[in-house]
C-alpha positions, -999 to 999 in steps of 0.1 A, spaced: 182 76 348 183 35 342 156 28 366 133 50 353 142 35 317 133 -2 336 103 10 356 87 23 324 93 -8 304 74 -25 329 47 -1 331 46 -7 293 43 -46 299 14 -42 326 -5 -18 304 1 -49 269 -17 -75 293 -43 -46 306 -53 -40 270 -56 -76 266 -77 -80 293 -101 -52 280 -96 -69 243 -111 -100 258 -142 -84 276 -149 -59 246 -152 -90 224 -173 -108 248 -196 -80 251 -202 -74 214 -211 -114 212 -234 -112 239 -247 -80 218 -245 -96 184 -264 -126 196 -296 -112 212 -300 -90 180 -307 -123 164 -266 -124 148 -263 -160 137 -236 -176 158 -207 -187 133 -210 -149 121 -207 -129 161 -176 -112 165 -174 -95 130 -162 -63 136 -146 -65 167 -111 -66 156 -119 -33 132 -131 -14 162 -104 -27 182 -80 -13 154 -88 21 156 -90 18 194 -53 16 195 -45 36 160 -38 3 146 -39 -13 113 -73 -37 108 -49 -64 100 -27 -55 128 -59 -49 150 -67 -85 140 -42 -101 152 -35 -80 190 -81 -94 194 -60 -128 189 -29 -128 213 -56 -109 237 -77 -148 233 -51 -170 230 -34 -149 263 -69 -144 282 -82 -177 277 -54 -204 270 -20 -188 287 -27 -177 322 11 -180 331 22 -163 304 -6 -132 310 10 -129 343 42 -129 331 33 -101 312 18 -76 335 48 -85 360 70 -67 335 88 -104 325 76 -106 291 69 -79 265 44 -77 241 65 -88 216 79 -117 236 44 -126 248 34 -125 206 57 -152 198 47 -176 225 9 -173 211 22 -175 171 45 -203 182 13 -228 199 -9 -214 176 -15 -252 158 -21 -267 193 -58 -271 203 -65 -249 235 -56 -280 260 -21 -287 247 -15 -252 241 -25 -244 279 -2 -275 290 27 -259 272 21 -224 291 21 -246 322 50 -262 313 69 -232 301 57 -207 336 66 -181 322 58 -159 355 83 -184 375 113 -161 356 119 -195 337 124 -173 301 142 -143 323 173 -129 301 166 -150 270 165 -136 236 135 -140 209 155 -170 189 156 -192 226 120 -182 237 111 -194 198 129 -225 199 117 -232 236 81 -232 224 89 -254 194 103 -277 216 76 -276 242 45 -274 216 65 -305 197 67 -330 230 30 -320 234 16 -326 201 42 -335 176 18 -343 144 2 -311 147 40 -290 144 44 -318 117 9 -306 99 18 -273 103 54 -278 85 38 -291 59 9 -265 57 33 -243 52 39 -242 16 -1 -229 6 12 -197 24 40 -189 -6 36 -154 -17 52 -124 -29 53 -86 -14 64 -58 -18 74 -29 7 84 2 4 125 12 14 142 45 21 157 68 -12 137 53 -38 136 20 -30 115 -14 -27 120 -44 -8 106 -71 -32 101 -104 -7 89 -141 -19 81 -170 8 95 -197 -8 100 -237 6 134 -237 18 143 -256 -9 131 -236 -34 147 -206 -19 182 -217 -16 177 -227 -45 165 -194 -68 196 -176 -46 231 -198 -55 212 -197 -92 220 -159 -90 251 -161 -68 266 -180 -98 255 -154 -122 268 -125 -99 306 -144 -89 303 -154 -133 300 -120 -145 322 -102 -116 350 -126 -129 347 -110 -166 352 -74 -153 318 -62 -142 323 -35 -112 287 -37 -100 290 -50 -64 278 -85 -61 242 -79 -46 238 -56 -77 242 -82 -99 223 -105 -88 194 -82 -84 197 -66 -116 193 -104 -132 162 -108 -111 142 -80 -121 156 -93 -159 147 -126 -154 112 -118 -142 99 -93 -167 126 -108 -194 137 -74 -204 171 -64 -201 165 -31 -183 135 -49 -163 113 -20 -178 81 -38 -195 44 -30 -204 38 -28 -165 16 1 -156 36 25 -132 16 58 -115 31 88 -110 9 120 -97 35 152 -101 21 187 -108 26 204 -139 58 224 -124 74 195 -117 68 170 -151 80 203 -173 99 233 -157 121 215 -132 103 221 -99 115 204 -69 80 198 -54 78 162 -44 56 137 -62 37 106 -56 39 72 -68 15 51 -62 16 22 -41 51 39 -27 46 73 -13 63 105 -16 97 101 -39 120 135 -47 110 157 -78 139 143 -100 136 109 -93 97 117 -110 105 138 -139 137 115 -148 114 84 -144 88 102 -176 107 119 -194 144 101 -201 159 67 -193 169 63 -158 203 46 -150 217 23 -135 248 27 -114 279 6 -125 296 4 -160 307 -23 -164 312 -48 -189 276 -60 -187 261 -27 -198 275 -27 -229 261 -65 -233 228 -54 -225 228 -29 -247 235 -52 -275 209 -75 -266 182 -50 -267 196 -37 -302 197 -76 -313 160 -81 -298 152 -51 -318 142 -28 -289 151 8 -292 156 36 -265 120 42 -258 109 35 -292 82 5 -272 76 24 -240 45 44 -235 41 74 -213 5 83 -205 -5 120 -193 -36 122 -180 -49 161 -165 -64 162 -133 -74 198 -118 -76 209 -85 -103 236 -69 -88 270 -63 -89 276 -28 -83 235 -14 -60 216 -36 -94 193 -36 -94 173 -72 -123 178 -92 -142 151 -110 -177 144 -128 -200 124 -115 -220 93 -130 -256 76 -126 -248 44 -132 -248 17 -104 -209 8 -105 -178 32 -107 -170 38 -144 -131 34 -154 -122 75 -153 -139 77 -116 -120 45 -102 -90 57 -115 -98 93 -102 -104 76 -66 -72 51 -70 -56 92 -76 -68 105 -47 -72 83 -21 -37 61 -29 -44 37 2 -73 24 17 -92 54 33 -98 37 71 -79 53 98 -43 39 99 -50 10 73 -22 18 44 -35 -12 26 -36 -9 -14 -70 -5 -29 -90 -31 -37 -126 -16 -37 -142 14 -51 -172 21 -26 -199 40 -20 -198 59 13 -232 64 15 -244 26 1 -261 22 -36 -291 10 -17 -294 40 3 -300 61 -27 -259 69 -24 -249 87 -60 -221 70 -80 -197 105 -70 -163 112 -63 -176 127 -32 -198 94 -21 -169 73 -39 -138 61 -16 -110 36 -19 -105 6 3 -91 -25 11 -114 -57 4 -113 -63 41 -125 -30 52 -148 -25 27 -167 -58 42 -160 -41 76 -182 -13 73 -209 -35 54 -218 -50 95 -242 -39 112 -234 -12 137 -209 8 113 -217 38 88 -201 62 67 -206 99 58 -189 127 36 -176 156 57 -173 186 41 -142 204 42 -107 214 25 -103 182 17 -120 151 6 -129 139 42 -151 108 56 -169 101 91 -166 68 97 -189 57 130 -188 19 147 -213 1 169 -197 17 202 -212 50 191 -173 61 186 -165 84 156 -135 83 132 -122 107 104 -104 103 75 -90 127 52 -76 121 17 -38 132 12 -34 158 -9 -21 164 -42 14 171 -44 17 211 -44 -17 221 -30 -1 261 -21 -3 295 -42 6 292 -78 41 305 -85 28 330 -107 6 345 -76 -24 341 -96 -33 326 -61 -48 294 -78 -37 263 -67 -17 241 -93 -27 213 -111 -16 177 -108 -6 159 -139 -12 115 -134 17 103 -156 16 69 -159 45 55 -168 61 23 -180 93 39 -198 104 71 -212 88 89 -240 105 101 -273 96 139 -266 79 159 -237 42 167 -242 33 205 -237 11 219 -209 4 250 -225 -25 254 -256 -50 229 -241 -85 228 -241 -101 210 -216 -133 208 -232 -120 195 -264 -125 156 -273 -117 144 -238 -122 102 -238 -119 103 -197 -145 129 -185 -138 125 -155 -105 137 -155 -111 168 -169 -128 191 -141 -166 192 -127 -197 179 -142 -195 213 -163 -168 213 -173 -152 243 -163 -120 261 -184 -96 259 -154 -70 288 -147 -36 279 -139 -43 248 -125 -41 212 -143 -16 198 -170 -36 207 -203 -32 175 -217 -39 141 -220 -26 111 -241 2 90 -255 35 109 -261 47 98 -297 69 112 -321 45 120 -347 7 132 -338 -19 103 -349 -47 116 -368 -80 115 -341 -113 119 -349 -123 143 -322 -109 180 -322 -70 173 -311 -51 189 -282 -27 219 -282 7 207 -301 39 220 -303 70 212 -320 86 183 -303 58 172 -283 25 156 -295 -11 145 -273 -36 123 -288 -63 107 -272 -56 69 -264 -66 45 -296 
């Protein structure tokens, strides 16, 4: 069996090398076709990476990296490509070699490839770090100035990113110059050691994380006026149902966590002295629990039998605010297949200049890169009828790919047996409300300042599907000029100011 594992690993490397060669040939053929069509030289090759990504079931960003890897191996690093074909390198380690020589000219990169001669077994048995060190040393010997400039320019790449982690956690990462990174970490570590010396029973890492959030937000609990969007069913929010919710930019979260986030103050692990200190600091600043935190509930309706979200249309050229919000909630992330980047553009599937309407059916959320790619010659998209919103994307080679919007939470049958799918309540939550809003007795046809959220264009009265409330949850309902929504004691819903 060990021999089989090794043979299969060699086959994977051989397949990766073959894919690299095919990718280079495809790029060349596309450039030739675009040149024959009169595309300017600087624009030739546009859309190739996106097609490679779709064919390999990868994101557009990953497709771009795979195209760069293939071109580097196929045109500048024949020894590394041969090592990949023979199984002496896998695709990841070949990527490391290409990455560490990216700052070199084509001539110098070829010279480094000749020096390393990976296909002769010089890198066999070496781990990732050893390979990186060997490539960096060879690159520095060949062109020290380029390597130095690369390090000097790296400071411009500093950034902050947020990625989901298991169990409703997230990873907040900062790419910083080494001096700043070490200084920030040391400051957090000193604070944690000081707090623990005074009896705080939280772990050192937990204290550092809590202090980081407080330093950034300026709020002891870390909850400021930042919008966090949760999409959940009315049953999950008000009746304790176990149907999971969806957190924009994160994914599926447990029902109990979502309910606690919207309806109550989330508890922080640990009950050390720092907790009471934070409470006292908040009281001194005049912050009362839940007093300065707004929770908005926006009603969304799903079509009976399909679970498709319903929205109004618009005659405007640009998507109005409500319709943009609707697309964000429906699509969650970029709609291009295999791309899960955040939505940055609200796109007409059939372009406006081709008489495409501004409707929810003809709208989709895309990241910036995918929207620009879609406008390249040869790309086209079409809405496809189906149980849920579906888009067919066609590439210049004639291949088609389908993208279907993710289902809203709980699109099954109503618990009461009415046959209508449960609706979704989009809770834009910045913290716990003072009171819980009531889903009962509200009228979807009255005074909704955001008409895209109240059903179809004719705004029919939905039956047992949809949170029947819109507004900010407040202690006492303010007087509003339009007909108010239904209100029960300890619950109030009003139009936003």
